[in-house]
Backbone as JSON, one array per atom type, in Angstrom:
{
  "sequence": "MTLDASTALAQLPATLRAELLTEFQKITTNYREQHWEATELDGGRFSEVAYTILNGYLGGGSYPPGASKPQNFEDSCRKLAQADKNTYSRSARLLIPRVLVALYDVRNNRGVGHVGGDVSANHMDAEYVLHSAQWVMAEFVRIFHGTDVETATAIVDALVERTVPLIWQVDEARRILDPGMSLEAGTLLLLHSSTTPLTDRALAKDLEQDRLGNYKRVLRRLHAARMVEYNEATGVVTLSPVGIRRVEETILHRAVS",
  "N": [[0.76, -1.26, -0.03], [0.65, 2.23, -0.63], [2.03, 5.06, 0.91], [-0.14, 7.38, 1.81], [0.34, 10.77, 2.29], [-1.65, 12.76, 2.86], [-3.53, 11.85, 4.18], [-2.39, 10.13, 6.14], [-1.08, 11.51, 7.52], [-2.46, 13.93, 8.13], [-3.37, 15.72, 10.49], [-1.3, 17.0, 10.58], [0.38, 20.46, 9.88], [1.17, 21.1, 6.5], [3.55, 22.05, 5.46], [5.29, 20.89, 7.59], [4.8, 18.26, 7.26], [5.68, 17.71, 4.98], [8.31, 18.04, 5.6], [9.07, 16.18, 7.01], [8.35, 13.81, 5.72], [9.94, 13.82, 3.31], [12.56, 13.86, 4.57], [12.21, 10.84, 6.12], [12.26, 9.95, 3.49], [14.69, 10.08, 2.53], [16.1, 8.67, 4.19], [15.32, 6.24, 3.76], [15.86, 6.09, 0.98], [18.63, 6.38, 0.65], [19.71, 4.18, 2.37], [18.59, 1.99, 0.67], [20.25, 2.28, -1.18], [23.26, 1.46, -0.35], [24.18, 3.53, 1.09], [25.45, 4.04, 3.91], [26.75, 5.66, 5.66], [25.6, 8.15, 4.91], [22.74, 7.63, 5.26], [22.88, 7.59, 7.96], [23.35, 10.45, 8.71], [21.07, 11.48, 7.62], [19.28, 10.48, 9.55], [19.55, 12.13, 11.82], [18.81, 14.59, 11.0], [16.16, 14.09, 10.35], [15.11, 13.29, 12.83], [15.31, 16.07, 14.13], [13.17, 17.14, 12.81], [11.04, 15.5, 13.23], [10.8, 15.92, 16.4], [10.37, 18.54, 16.27], [7.64, 18.67, 15.41], [6.51, 17.13, 17.32], [7.01, 18.81, 20.05], [5.27, 20.79, 18.83], [2.58, 19.34, 18.96], [2.29, 18.61, 21.53], [2.39, 20.93, 22.84], [-0.04, 22.22, 22.9], [-0.57, 22.24, 20.07], [0.51, 24.35, 18.48], [2.39, 24.79, 16.29], [5.27, 25.62, 14.78], [6.22, 27.53, 11.47], [8.3, 25.91, 10.12], [10.89, 23.17, 10.51], [13.15, 23.19, 13.28], [16.32, 23.32, 14.69], [16.54, 22.12, 18.43], [18.63, 23.98, 21.08], [19.77, 22.06, 22.84], [19.43, 19.11, 22.08], [18.77, 16.35, 23.68], [18.11, 17.16, 26.16], [16.04, 18.81, 25.33], [14.1, 16.97, 24.43], [13.99, 15.53, 26.86], [12.38, 17.06, 28.05], [10.03, 16.72, 26.83], [8.38, 14.89, 28.05], [7.1, 16.18, 30.34], [4.45, 16.59, 29.3], [0.94, 16.68, 29.76], [-0.14, 13.68, 31.02], [-2.28, 12.66, 31.1], [-3.57, 13.83, 28.87], [-2.1, 13.29, 26.68], [-0.63, 10.74, 24.61], [1.49, 8.1, 26.24], [3.48, 7.07, 24.12], [3.64, 9.5, 22.54], [4.74, 11.4, 24.51], [6.77, 9.93, 25.89], [8.42, 7.39, 24.57], [8.52, 7.91, 21.51], [10.16, 10.37, 21.78], [12.58, 9.25, 23.43], [13.45, 7.43, 21.31], [14.42, 9.28, 19.43], [16.31, 10.79, 20.32], [18.04, 8.75, 20.34], [18.74, 7.93, 17.92], [19.82, 10.57, 16.98], [21.98, 10.73, 18.75], [23.21, 8.8, 17.18], [23.97, 9.56, 14.8], [25.42, 11.98, 15.92], [27.43, 10.81, 17.88], [28.51, 8.11, 17.25], [30.12, 6.34, 14.61], [30.21, 7.68, 12.54], [32.01, 9.54, 9.83], [34.07, 9.1, 11.05], [37.53, 7.91, 11.78], [38.95, 4.69, 12.61], [38.86, 1.85, 15.23], [38.16, -1.58, 15.38], [36.36, -2.65, 13.88], [33.75, -1.5, 11.24], [31.1, 0.23, 12.34], [28.9, 1.83, 10.18], [27.22, 0.22, 8.9], [25.36, -1.33, 10.65], [24.94, 0.61, 12.06], [23.16, 1.93, 10.24], [21.02, 0.33, 9.93], [19.65, 0.5, 12.16], [19.01, 3.35, 12.47], [17.46, 3.26, 9.76], [15.02, 1.54, 10.59], [14.19, 2.53, 13.22], [13.55, 5.1, 12.28], [11.11, 4.22, 10.72], [9.82, 3.08, 12.79], [9.25, 5.34, 14.18], [7.56, 6.87, 12.02], [5.46, 5.13, 12.1], [4.49, 5.62, 14.63], [3.69, 8.03, 14.53], [1.65, 8.09, 12.38], [-0.14, 6.54, 13.9], [-0.82, 8.4, 15.87], [-1.57, 11.02, 14.52], [-3.29, 10.35, 12.27], [-5.81, 11.13, 9.73], [-8.02, 9.4, 9.11], [-10.05, 6.31, 9.02], [-9.52, 3.7, 11.42], [-9.04, 1.17, 10.34], [-7.91, 2.01, 7.84], [-5.92, 3.42, 8.54], [-4.56, 1.74, 9.86], [-3.67, -0.11, 7.96], [-1.99, 1.43, 6.73], [-0.11, 1.84, 8.47], [1.06, -0.79, 8.34], [2.3, -0.98, 6.0], [4.12, 1.16, 6.21], [6.33, -0.48, 7.77], [7.13, -2.36, 6.35], [9.81, -4.48, 5.59], [12.76, -3.15, 4.19], [14.72, -4.06, 1.31], [18.05, -3.64, 0.88], [19.37, -2.84, -2.86], [21.52, -3.83, -3.58], [23.79, -6.1, -2.77], [26.11, -7.09, -0.15], [28.75, -9.59, -0.52], [31.25, -11.09, 1.06], [33.69, -10.36, -1.0], [32.15, -9.66, -3.13], [29.82, -8.02, -5.08], [26.48, -8.24, -5.19], [23.57, -7.75, -7.47], [20.26, -7.89, -6.4], [17.92, -7.92, -7.96], [17.4, -10.35, -10.18], [16.16, -9.81, -12.87], [17.2, -7.84, -14.0], [18.87, -5.59, -16.37], [22.28, -5.75, -17.64], [22.91, -3.45, -18.68], [21.71, -1.62, -16.84], [22.48, -2.83, -14.1], [25.08, -2.38, -14.44], [25.25, 0.4, -13.93], [24.0, 0.88, -11.72], [25.75, -0.27, -9.67], [27.97, 1.47, -10.32], [26.91, 3.71, -9.53], [26.54, 3.27, -6.72], [29.0, 3.22, -5.78], [31.53, 4.88, -4.35], [33.97, 6.08, -5.97], [35.34, 5.61, -9.1], [35.02, 2.47, -10.9], [36.66, -0.21, -12.22], [36.17, -1.97, -15.33], [37.15, -5.0, -14.75], [36.47, -5.21, -12.62], [33.87, -4.63, -12.41], [32.39, -6.4, -14.33], [33.12, -9.19, -12.73], [31.41, -8.24, -10.41], [29.34, -8.51, -11.76], [28.97, -11.07, -12.42], [29.93, -11.56, -15.04], [31.73, -13.74, -17.28], [33.1, -13.44, -19.67], [35.05, -10.84, -20.45], [35.49, -9.65, -22.89], [33.42, -9.88, -24.08], [31.6, -8.33, -21.98], [32.77, -5.64, -22.12], [31.46, -4.55, -24.67], [29.22, -3.75, -23.53], [29.86, -2.18, -21.97], [30.9, -0.03, -23.85], [28.65, 0.88, -25.25], [27.1, 2.02, -23.13], [28.87, 4.13, -22.67], [28.61, 5.32, -25.2], [26.08, 6.25, -25.2], [26.57, 8.35, -23.15], [26.36, 7.56, -20.76], [28.24, 6.81, -19.28], [31.84, 7.23, -18.67], [34.04, 5.66, -20.28], [37.19, 4.52, -20.06], [39.03, 2.52, -21.99], [41.67, 1.82, -22.38], [42.77, 1.98, -19.7], [40.91, 0.78, -18.16], [39.13, 1.71, -16.41], [36.12, 3.01, -15.42], [33.87, 5.48, -15.18], [30.81, 6.98, -13.49], [28.39, 8.94, -15.31], [27.23, 12.36, -15.3], [24.28, 12.31, -17.13], [24.04, 9.04, -16.26], [23.75, 8.97, -13.73], [21.14, 10.4, -13.19], [19.66, 8.53, -14.51], [19.88, 6.26, -13.36], [18.54, 7.21, -10.76], [16.12, 8.4, -11.36], [15.07, 6.41, -12.92], [16.07, 3.61, -12.89], [16.38, 3.17, -10.23], [13.7, 4.08, -9.18], [11.79, 2.7, -10.56], [12.66, -0.11, -9.48], [12.01, -0.04, -6.69], [9.11, 0.62, -6.8]],
  "CA": [[0.16, 0.11, -0.02], [1.5, 3.37, -0.89], [1.68, 5.97, 1.89], [-0.77, 8.83, 1.33], [0.29, 11.65, 3.57], [-2.65, 13.79, 3.23], [-4.64, 11.19, 4.9], [-1.71, 9.15, 6.86], [-0.41, 12.86, 8.4], [-3.12, 14.94, 7.84], [-3.48, 16.65, 11.38], [0.0, 18.0, 10.98], [0.48, 21.37, 9.11], [1.46, 20.85, 5.69], [5.04, 22.06, 5.63], [6.1, 20.21, 8.56], [4.29, 17.12, 6.85], [6.41, 17.63, 3.51], [9.81, 18.29, 5.51], [9.06, 15.06, 7.81], [8.5, 12.61, 4.53], [11.23, 13.93, 2.62], [13.98, 13.02, 5.15], [12.14, 9.74, 5.82], [12.52, 9.09, 1.82], [16.22, 10.11, 1.87], [16.88, 7.66, 4.93], [15.09, 4.71, 3.15], [16.73, 5.95, -0.62], [20.48, 5.65, 0.85], [19.68, 2.53, 2.71], [18.57, 0.9, -0.44], [21.66, 2.1, -2.12], [23.95, 1.16, 0.55], [25.17, 4.8, 1.78], [25.45, 4.09, 5.31], [26.81, 7.27, 6.41], [24.39, 9.06, 4.55], [21.54, 7.2, 5.93], [22.88, 8.22, 9.81], [23.13, 11.83, 8.98], [19.66, 11.85, 7.77], [18.27, 10.35, 10.92], [19.88, 13.27, 12.45], [17.99, 15.74, 10.72], [14.74, 13.51, 10.56], [15.25, 13.59, 14.41], [15.19, 17.33, 14.53], [11.8, 17.55, 12.36], [9.91, 14.91, 14.51], [11.04, 16.84, 17.82], [9.52, 20.02, 16.25], [6.21, 17.81, 15.39], [6.18, 16.43, 18.76], [6.8, 19.71, 20.34], [4.09, 21.53, 18.83], [1.57, 18.45, 19.46], [2.35, 18.46, 23.14], [2.39, 22.45, 23.24], [-1.13, 22.21, 22.45], [-1.02, 22.24, 18.83], [1.22, 25.22, 18.0], [3.31, 24.24, 15.13], [6.39, 26.47, 13.78], [6.37, 27.11, 9.76], [9.68, 24.81, 9.59], [11.54, 22.45, 11.67], [14.63, 23.59, 13.69], [17.05, 21.98, 16.31], [17.22, 22.84, 19.62], [20.13, 23.97, 21.48], [20.07, 20.97, 23.73], [18.56, 18.32, 21.76], [18.5, 15.4, 24.73], [17.63, 18.04, 27.57], [14.44, 19.61, 24.98], [13.62, 15.76, 24.11], [13.18, 15.06, 28.14], [10.81, 17.62, 28.71], [8.24, 16.76, 26.22], [7.49, 14.23, 29.17], [6.04, 17.05, 30.99], [3.38, 17.07, 28.98], [0.07, 16.38, 30.62], [-0.29, 12.52, 30.8], [-3.88, 12.45, 30.84], [-4.12, 14.11, 27.54], [-1.27, 12.52, 25.73], [-0.4, 9.27, 25.14], [3.04, 7.7, 26.76], [4.17, 7.17, 23.24], [3.93, 10.84, 22.44], [5.54, 12.01, 25.76], [8.05, 9.16, 26.29], [8.7, 6.56, 23.82], [9.11, 8.51, 20.5], [11.54, 10.91, 22.25], [13.65, 8.54, 23.67], [14.05, 6.97, 20.15], [14.76, 10.14, 18.67], [17.67, 10.72, 21.44], [19.09, 7.81, 20.63], [18.74, 8.35, 16.85], [20.55, 11.59, 17.12], [23.11, 10.3, 19.43], [23.97, 7.76, 16.49], [24.36, 10.68, 14.21], [26.78, 12.82, 16.47], [28.62, 10.46, 18.52], [29.02, 7.02, 16.74], [31.14, 6.13, 13.66], [29.75, 8.53, 11.42], [32.82, 10.28, 9.88], [35.31, 9.04, 11.98], [38.28, 6.44, 11.6], [39.7, 3.88, 13.9], [37.96, 0.98, 15.53], [38.35, -2.41, 14.63], [34.85, -2.78, 12.89], [33.02, -0.48, 10.75], [29.74, 0.07, 12.94], [28.36, 2.07, 10.12], [26.3, -0.52, 7.94], [24.85, -1.56, 11.73], [23.99, 1.99, 12.57], [21.9, 2.48, 9.4], [20.17, -0.74, 10.16], [19.03, 0.86, 13.72], [18.39, 4.59, 12.11], [16.21, 2.66, 9.11], [13.88, 0.61, 11.43], [13.7, 3.46, 14.1], [12.68, 5.82, 11.49], [10.1, 3.57, 10.42], [8.57, 2.96, 14.25], [8.56, 6.8, 14.65], [6.75, 7.22, 11.38], [4.36, 4.54, 12.34], [3.42, 6.12, 15.61], [3.14, 9.03, 13.95], [0.4, 7.69, 11.86], [-1.3, 6.52, 14.48], [-1.73, 9.86, 16.51], [-2.23, 12.08, 13.47], [-3.97, 10.07, 11.01], [-7.09, 11.41, 9.75], [-8.94, 8.5, 8.64], [-10.45, 5.47, 9.5], [-8.47, 2.82, 12.11], [-8.75, 0.25, 9.66], [-7.04, 2.63, 6.74], [-4.38, 3.9, 9.41], [-3.57, 0.49, 10.37], [-2.68, -0.43, 6.68], [-0.6, 2.66, 6.08], [1.13, 1.96, 9.47], [1.96, -1.88, 8.15], [3.04, -0.4, 4.98], [5.48, 1.88, 6.78], [6.98, -1.1, 9.01], [7.68, -3.65, 5.94], [11.38, -4.44, 5.47], [13.37, -2.25, 3.02], [15.68, -4.45, 1.36], [18.64, -3.28, -0.37], [19.25, -3.54, -4.07], [22.9, -4.54, -3.62], [24.13, -7.23, -1.36], [27.68, -7.41, -0.09], [29.07, -11.2, -0.15], [32.65, -11.14, 1.15], [34.38, -9.3, -1.8], [31.6, -9.76, -4.25], [28.57, -7.43, -4.68], [25.48, -8.63, -6.21], [22.22, -7.12, -7.83], [19.27, -8.7, -5.92], [17.04, -8.0, -8.96], [17.49, -11.07, -11.29], [15.67, -9.81, -13.84], [17.83, -6.13, -13.95], [19.57, -5.92, -17.4], [23.46, -5.6, -17.61], [23.36, -2.14, -18.5], [21.31, -1.11, -15.4], [23.11, -3.27, -13.29], [26.36, -1.72, -14.5], [25.32, 1.83, -13.81], [23.78, 0.84, -10.63], [26.95, -0.5, -9.32], [28.63, 2.69, -10.25], [26.12, 4.77, -8.72], [26.48, 2.87, -5.5], [30.49, 3.41, -5.17], [32.0, 6.43, -4.22], [34.82, 6.16, -6.76], [35.16, 5.16, -10.36], [35.22, 1.18, -11.16], [37.5, -0.82, -13.34], [35.73, -2.81, -16.1], [37.1, -6.28, -14.21], [35.74, -5.3, -10.8], [32.21, -5.03, -12.76], [32.62, -7.84, -14.75], [33.35, -9.9, -11.84], [30.4, -8.74, -9.28], [28.15, -8.8, -12.49], [29.41, -12.56, -13.22], [30.37, -11.9, -16.44], [33.09, -14.6, -17.72], [33.97, -13.3, -20.71], [35.43, -9.44, -20.07], [35.33, -9.26, -23.86], [31.9, -9.25, -24.3], [30.95, -7.34, -21.39], [33.11, -4.48, -22.72], [30.46, -4.16, -25.74], [27.74, -3.38, -22.74], [30.29, -0.18, -21.25], [30.88, 0.95, -25.04], [27.21, 1.39, -25.57], [26.85, 3.14, -22.26], [29.87, 5.26, -23.5], [28.13, 6.01, -26.4], [24.84, 6.65, -25.03], [27.04, 9.41, -22.2], [25.78, 7.25, -19.25], [29.26, 6.49, -18.51], [32.87, 7.46, -19.41], [34.99, 4.36, -20.19], [38.67, 4.44, -20.55], [39.72, 1.24, -22.23], [43.0, 1.5, -22.09], [42.98, 1.72, -18.18], [39.65, 0.22, -17.7], [38.31, 2.89, -15.64], [34.52, 3.26, -15.99], [33.18, 6.37, -14.46], [29.36, 7.29, -13.96], [28.37, 10.59, -15.72], [25.67, 13.11, -14.61], [23.66, 11.47, -17.51], [24.05, 8.01, -15.94], [23.38, 9.59, -12.1], [19.74, 10.73, -13.28], [19.16, 7.64, -14.92], [19.63, 5.47, -11.97], [18.03, 7.91, -9.51], [14.97, 8.65, -11.78], [14.14, 5.06, -13.67], [16.42, 2.19, -12.33], [15.91, 3.03, -8.6], [12.39, 4.37, -9.13], [11.12, 1.0, -10.94], [12.71, -1.35, -8.62], [11.12, -0.1, -5.4], [7.66, 0.9, -6.79]],
  "C": [[0.87, 1.25, -0.05], [1.0, 4.38, 0.17], [0.78, 7.38, 1.29], [-0.58, 9.81, 2.3], [-0.53, 12.47, 3.83], [-3.78, 13.02, 4.29], [-3.45, 10.51, 6.04], [-1.46, 10.51, 8.06], [-1.7, 14.12, 8.62], [-3.51, 15.79, 8.94], [-2.45, 17.55, 11.39], [-0.21, 19.1, 9.53], [1.23, 20.77, 7.81], [3.11, 21.08, 5.19], [5.85, 21.31, 6.33], [5.77, 18.58, 8.08], [5.36, 16.71, 5.81], [7.77, 17.5, 4.06], [9.76, 16.56, 6.4], [8.95, 13.64, 6.4], [9.48, 12.88, 4.01], [12.18, 13.66, 3.2], [13.47, 11.72, 5.53], [12.54, 9.22, 4.5], [13.84, 9.43, 1.75], [16.92, 9.03, 2.89], [16.64, 6.31, 4.11], [15.77, 4.46, 1.63], [18.29, 5.56, -0.13], [20.64, 4.84, 1.62], [19.87, 1.75, 1.66], [20.22, 0.78, -1.31], [22.86, 2.16, -1.32], [24.85, 2.26, 0.98], [24.77, 4.72, 2.97], [25.73, 4.95, 5.87], [25.82, 8.32, 6.16], [23.32, 8.91, 5.03], [21.79, 7.55, 7.56], [22.85, 9.29, 9.9], [22.04, 11.88, 8.53], [19.01, 11.19, 9.03], [18.48, 11.47, 11.63], [18.77, 14.66, 12.23], [16.21, 15.19, 10.8], [14.23, 13.37, 12.0], [14.35, 15.06, 14.83], [13.76, 17.74, 14.04], [10.41, 16.66, 13.19], [9.77, 15.38, 15.7], [10.19, 17.88, 17.51], [7.83, 19.74, 16.05], [5.66, 17.62, 16.85], [5.76, 17.78, 19.93], [5.59, 20.44, 20.38], [3.03, 20.6, 19.23], [1.25, 18.56, 20.92], [2.19, 19.89, 23.64], [0.93, 22.66, 23.16], [-1.42, 22.66, 20.78], [-0.6, 23.79, 17.91], [2.28, 24.48, 17.46], [4.01, 25.45, 14.65], [5.97, 26.13, 12.29], [7.22, 25.92, 9.47], [10.03, 24.15, 10.97], [12.78, 23.18, 11.75], [15.27, 22.77, 14.57], [17.36, 23.1, 17.24], [18.32, 23.01, 20.21], [20.43, 22.8, 22.1], [19.18, 19.86, 23.09], [17.94, 17.07, 22.79], [17.55, 16.33, 25.73], [16.07, 18.41, 26.97], [13.65, 17.85, 24.82], [12.97, 15.23, 25.4], [12.07, 15.99, 28.5], [9.94, 17.75, 28.26], [7.67, 15.78, 27.41], [6.74, 14.74, 30.16], [4.88, 17.37, 30.67], [2.02, 16.33, 29.67], [-0.25, 14.84, 30.1], [-1.62, 11.79, 30.46], [-4.55, 12.92, 29.83], [-3.35, 13.47, 26.72], [-0.79, 11.57, 25.94], [1.25, 9.25, 25.62], [3.76, 7.59, 25.38], [4.6, 8.44, 22.5], [5.25, 11.58, 23.3], [6.86, 11.08, 26.23], [8.74, 8.4, 25.14], [9.67, 7.24, 22.36], [10.47, 9.21, 20.79], [12.58, 10.32, 22.74], [14.42, 7.76, 22.25], [14.48, 7.83, 19.38], [16.02, 10.99, 19.01], [18.48, 10.18, 20.85], [19.52, 8.12, 18.86], [19.79, 9.64, 16.45], [21.7, 11.75, 17.6], [23.88, 9.65, 18.23], [24.73, 8.89, 15.2], [26.16, 11.48, 14.61], [28.04, 11.84, 17.1], [28.89, 8.96, 18.32], [30.37, 6.93, 15.98], [30.99, 7.07, 12.63], [30.99, 9.54, 11.05], [34.23, 10.14, 10.39], [36.11, 7.84, 11.76], [38.52, 6.02, 13.03], [38.54, 2.97, 14.1], [38.66, -0.41, 14.62], [37.22, -3.32, 13.38], [34.0, -1.88, 12.55], [31.42, -0.46, 11.53], [28.91, 0.99, 11.9], [27.08, 1.24, 9.03], [25.24, -1.13, 9.58], [23.87, -0.53, 11.96], [23.01, 1.88, 11.79], [20.9, 1.77, 9.59], [19.12, 0.17, 11.19], [18.42, 2.22, 12.91], [17.09, 3.98, 10.95], [14.96, 2.37, 9.95], [13.48, 1.63, 12.36], [13.17, 4.53, 13.51], [11.15, 5.76, 11.18], [9.48, 3.27, 11.55], [8.33, 4.48, 14.01], [7.52, 7.08, 13.32], [5.25, 6.43, 11.43], [3.57, 5.04, 13.41], [2.97, 7.29, 14.94], [1.52, 9.3, 13.11], [-0.26, 7.33, 12.62], [-1.58, 7.44, 15.6], [-1.92, 10.63, 15.6], [-2.99, 11.7, 12.15], [-5.22, 10.74, 10.95], [-8.14, 10.63, 9.24], [-9.2, 7.75, 9.44], [-9.34, 4.57, 10.31], [-7.92, 1.76, 11.06], [-7.42, 0.81, 8.18], [-5.69, 2.99, 7.33], [-3.19, 2.89, 9.4], [-2.71, 0.04, 8.93], [-1.75, 0.49, 6.47], [0.54, 2.15, 7.34], [2.07, 0.47, 8.74], [2.84, -1.57, 7.08], [4.51, -0.08, 5.34], [6.71, 0.86, 7.11], [7.6, -2.35, 7.84], [9.13, -3.45, 5.5], [11.51, -3.67, 4.27], [14.5, -3.0, 2.9], [16.6, -3.75, 0.39], [18.65, -3.76, -1.64], [20.56, -4.26, -4.38], [22.98, -5.22, -2.61], [25.68, -7.31, -1.42], [27.68, -8.77, 0.33], [30.46, -11.41, 0.03], [33.03, -9.92, 0.37], [33.81, -9.12, -2.77], [30.41, -8.51, -3.8], [27.49, -7.74, -5.6], [23.76, -7.94, -6.42], [21.35, -8.32, -7.47], [18.37, -8.61, -6.87], [17.65, -9.02, -10.11], [17.25, -10.95, -12.82], [16.27, -8.15, -14.41], [18.63, -6.31, -15.38], [21.26, -5.4, -17.01], [23.88, -4.05, -17.37], [22.61, -1.05, -17.13], [21.67, -1.51, -14.24], [24.53, -2.62, -12.95], [26.43, -0.4, -13.98], [24.29, 1.69, -12.17], [24.78, 0.8, -9.33], [28.09, 0.4, -9.12], [28.45, 3.42, -9.13], [26.44, 4.53, -6.96], [27.79, 2.9, -4.55], [31.18, 4.94, -5.43], [33.11, 6.79, -5.12], [34.84, 5.2, -7.84], [35.34, 3.44, -10.11], [36.05, 0.64, -12.0], [36.33, -1.71, -13.85], [35.57, -4.41, -15.72], [36.27, -6.51, -13.07], [34.09, -5.58, -11.44], [31.77, -6.29, -13.1], [32.29, -9.05, -13.74], [31.91, -10.06, -10.93], [29.0, -8.97, -10.35], [27.85, -10.42, -13.2], [29.36, -12.81, -14.2], [31.88, -12.45, -17.16], [33.7, -14.0, -18.83], [34.05, -11.78, -20.73], [35.09, -8.75, -21.59], [33.87, -8.98, -24.24], [31.04, -8.25, -23.46], [31.35, -5.87, -21.99], [32.36, -3.73, -23.79], [29.39, -3.36, -24.91], [28.42, -1.83, -22.25], [30.36, 0.55, -22.51], [29.49, 1.34, -24.84], [26.8, 2.38, -24.28], [27.56, 4.44, -22.51], [29.11, 5.92, -24.25], [26.9, 7.13, -26.17], [25.51, 8.48, -23.9], [26.56, 8.85, -20.89], [27.14, 7.17, -18.35], [30.54, 7.05, -19.05], [34.0, 6.31, -19.42], [36.28, 4.55, -21.04], [39.36, 3.15, -21.11], [40.78, 1.22, -22.14], [43.28, 1.18, -20.59], [41.99, 0.83, -17.36], [38.56, 0.64, -16.75], [36.62, 2.9, -16.42], [34.02, 4.3, -14.82], [31.49, 6.93, -14.68], [29.08, 8.7, -14.22], [26.83, 10.93, -15.54], [24.24, 12.38, -15.37], [22.97, 10.07, -16.9], [23.5, 7.76, -14.6], [21.69, 9.75, -12.14], [19.25, 9.32, -14.07], [18.72, 6.73, -14.04], [18.9, 6.07, -11.3], [16.41, 7.95, -9.86], [14.12, 7.35, -12.47], [14.7, 3.92, -13.17], [15.78, 2.22, -10.77], [14.39, 2.88, -8.18], [11.31, 2.6, -9.35], [11.18, 0.02, -10.16], [11.86, -1.19, -7.49], [9.7, 0.46, -5.68], [6.74, -0.37, -6.65]]
}
């Protein structure tokens, strides 16, 4: 079921509702593309928007025009517990604020952008950010839905469905999880998920193309279409702005719709 923001979060001001959905979409998109650090950073901004919404709700429904960062995020979230417990749910006063503090702490004090340690925690932290954000969104639907209970419940169920990355890392190999994806699309997706250009040999290995000569024809076609810059002398393949747009507007959209 597709999330319908106009009904799922109907009681929120349109501006804050749009900000919340935008930040949530950033988290899910970056997670699908395996951009772990970006997922964690997006969790911080999502927390700020969610806090602004809760603060307005628990303050009698007086919302600001847009989200802002409180001077001390943890203390501000703790103060939300002072809202009237006879009027507001425990979820709004205590549970959601506690989750937001943890989300914010991942962005600020875990491994994002840091060097050191035996094992990178970015993937694990990105998992926490994703599912915590999904839980917060589901709770917000429960609190702010402007529709019947049955419809709201269906929206919540859709929000908390497992989000599966399109690329699966197995030891040193990366596999496209959509077996029906074309070689051209798979090539673009692998390049898009990497922070650096890749070689034709590395791409062929990940795409399980045993005959490099045949796979080079795919790269030449993408080069001719200006999707990539393919240097056959060095074997280096670089995704172009046209290729980036193709991935973000077509390949990813089709894969998750």
